[in-house]
N, C-alpha and C positions, 0 to 999 in steps of 0.2 A: 850291581851295578853294571858287567858284563850281561844280566838277565835285562835289567831295563834297555841298555842301548840292544840289546836282540831287538827289542818288542820296538823299537823308537824303530829300529834299520826297515824291521818288517813291515810299519806304518808305511814309511816312505814308499818303497817297494811298489807299497799294493796301489798307494796313492798313483803311482807312477804309472802301473799297470794300467789303471780304470784312466786315466788319460789319454795314454795311447790308443786305448781301444774307442775312445770319443772320436777320438781325430780320425781315425782307421774309416769309424761308423761312417761318419763325414764326408770322409772324402769319398768311401764309396757310393753313398747318396748322392754327391755333386755329382762324379763321374756318371753315376747310373742316368740322372737328369742331362747332361749332356749329352748321351750318347742317347736319348730318347728324343732329346732336341732334333739332331741331328737325322735320326733313324726317319725324321716326319718328309726328311728331303728326300723324293722317291724319281730314280735318272728313269728315265724315260728311251728306249733304242727309235729313232726316227728315222724310217729311210729314205732317199732323195735322190737326186741322180749328180752322174760326173761329167757329164759331158751332152749337157742339154741347155744350148744357149737357148734363150734368155732367163731360164725360168731356176735350171741347179746345175751347175758345172763346177771346175776348178778356175780359176785365172794361173795368171803367169806366174804367181808368187804359188800357187797348188792350196791356196785358200778357196775353201766354199763360197760361193755366191749367185747371185740370180734371184729371182723375183720368188718362186718359192725357198728359198734358204732362208731370204730377207724374214718372209714371212712366218716362218717355224722360226725364227730369235724372236721376234717382237711375240708372239705366242708364248714363248719359256721364259720371254721376260714380265710377262704379265700373271706368268704361274710359279709362285715363291715357293709352294710346294712339289713343284718338280724342276728338275731338272733334265734338259734335252741333249740323247746324244747321240747327234748324226752318224750314220751308216750309207755311205754312198755306193752307189751300183747304177749300169744301165738298167733300164726299165723294166726289162725281162728280169731279171735279178730282185729288183725291188718286189715284185709280186712275191715272185716265190720265196719271199724272206721273209714278209709279212704272215703271209701261210703256213710260215713252218712255226715262225714263231719267234724266229731270229731277233726281227724289231716289232714294234708294237702299232707305231702308228708310222705313216707314209704319206707324204706330198712331194707330189710331180707332178701338177696336173693333172690329178685319175676323174674320169669320169665314174658315174654308174651306168650300170646297164645290169639284166636279170643273171647273169651269170658269179658277176660279183659279189653283189648282194647275198647271194647263198653262200660265199665262201668270209665274208666281209662285214662289217660294220663303216657305217658313214657319219660322218659329220651331218649338221643342218644346214650349216652358213656355207654359201657358192662363194668362191672367189674369182672365178677368171669364167665369164662366156666360152662355151667350147661347141653353139653349132658347128655341126660340119658342113664344111665347101665343096666342091668338088674344083679345085684350082688344074687350072688348062694353059697352056700357050694361046692364044690368041688364032693362031691358025687351026689350032684343033675345035677353036668352038667352043660355046658355052654350054656347058650340063648342070641340069636342075633338078636329077634322079638316077641312081645307082642304073635306068634304065636305057637312060641316054650317053651310058659310058659302053654300050655294046662294041666289041670288038674291039676296045681298047687296050691298053697295060696300067696296072695303078701300080701305084708304089703305097704300103701302108709300115708300118712301125710292128714289129712285134709284140705280142700282148696290150696294143693299144684297144679303145673302143672302136675307131678308125677300121681297125682290123677285124675286129669282130662285126661290125656292119657290113666291110665288104662281103664277109665270109657267109653270113646270114642271106644277103640276096643270091651268092653263087649255090646256095645250098639249094633255094627256091628255081632260081635260070644256072641251072648248071652250063660250064662252059661260055657264059655270057661274056668273061672280060680274062685276060690274065691277069694276075698277081705278082711283083717283085717284092718279093720279102727281108726285110734287115731293122739293122740299128743305126740307120744313118742320121750323123750329125746335119743340119741346117745346108752348111755348103756342100754337102752331097746330095742331099735331095736335091739343090739348085741344080748342081752338074748332072744330074741323072734326069733332070729335066729337059737342061739344055741342051744334052746328049742325045737325047730320046728311046735314053736306055726307060725310063716308062714317059705315058704324055698326063696322066690324071692321076695328085695327089690330095684325096680325101685328107681335110684340115682346120682348122678354126680360123676366123679371118685374122686373128692378131698374127699366125703364121705364116698365112700368104703375104700380109701385111711388109710383115718382117723381110721375106724371100726379098721379094718386089722392092724394097727401098735397101736392102744388104749388098744384094748380086743381080738385080737389075731384071732381074726374071721376066717382069710385065704378065704377070699372071691374071688370069682373069677370071670368074667366080659365077654362078646362077642362084638361084636359091638353096636354103639350106636344107640339106636329107634327114638329118636330124637335131632335135634341138635338148641340148645339153650346159651342164656348166660343172667344173672343177670343185672339188669339197677333198678334204680331210680324209683318208680310210684309215680305221684301227682292224687288228687280229679280233677274230670272233669273242676272242678270251677276254681280250681291252675291259678292266675294270670300267665299270657305267662311270663312276666317280671323274674318271678319265675326261670321256669324250663328253659328259656335263661342263666339264672345266673348258674342255676347247671350246666347243659351241662355244660359249659364254664370252670366253675371252675373241673369238673371230664374230662375234657380234658387234662387242667394242672398237675390234679395231676395224668395222667396215665403215660403224658409225662415226666413228671420229676423225675418218677421210682418210684414215691411214695406209689399207688395201689398195682404195684408189690412186695414193699417191706412190704406192709399190708397182702400179700396173703404170703410172705415167713412167715409172724412171725406168725400169724392165724391160716395158711392152711398148713404150715409145707411145703410147694412147690409154685411153679410160674403157677397159674392155671388164668390166664390174657389173655383174649381175645387178640389176635395178630391184630384182625383187628379195 
């Protein structure tokens, strides 16, 4: 009787061990599947501005807002395989972060130029017209070229395409004009123009429109000295799949009128490239 009882007890223990093992394997399988599913959502660090109205800045509550911020969020919403995480800074730091790999993508009204093409990848869909105009007060006169700015004082924001264009002309024609450099807000630009700290501001039409509308600067401008658009920009090592996905999302957002709506909302006009 004792041997029979021992055999029965051993049998039950064996069955329990097998059942526990099966459950454990099933749990491990499910956990692995769940982990695999969640790992498919890749976090992408995206750089943008923290004090660049109306493109990318912090509102009174500290919340990131602006056209570029809204567009980043719209792209993120279209790409469930990615989760965008914002890294906000001034523009020069944005460029440095992208080049060093601290961020993978950046959007803050960034234009293409030869120097940037060497260091970064660009998206294929432009979202804001960035033709550079030379804004001045009426008393300074209308300027149609950098040659017309001879003897004047220009303001450019560090690391921008306008700074590159301004310096390129100076390289060919040394001492043609003087340059004030910085990371001014739009209000500071208006103050600089009004106080004659500088008298020429190379900028796109909507920046000039904004200054005139919001700060009553009454700036005028002539012909564009450079034709350009703003694009998403990527670190050189960015996954081509990410670049392709962002391009596709941008195409859809442009086609369905989302980018135009954002332009009208934040820039108070349609500044979306027609091409």
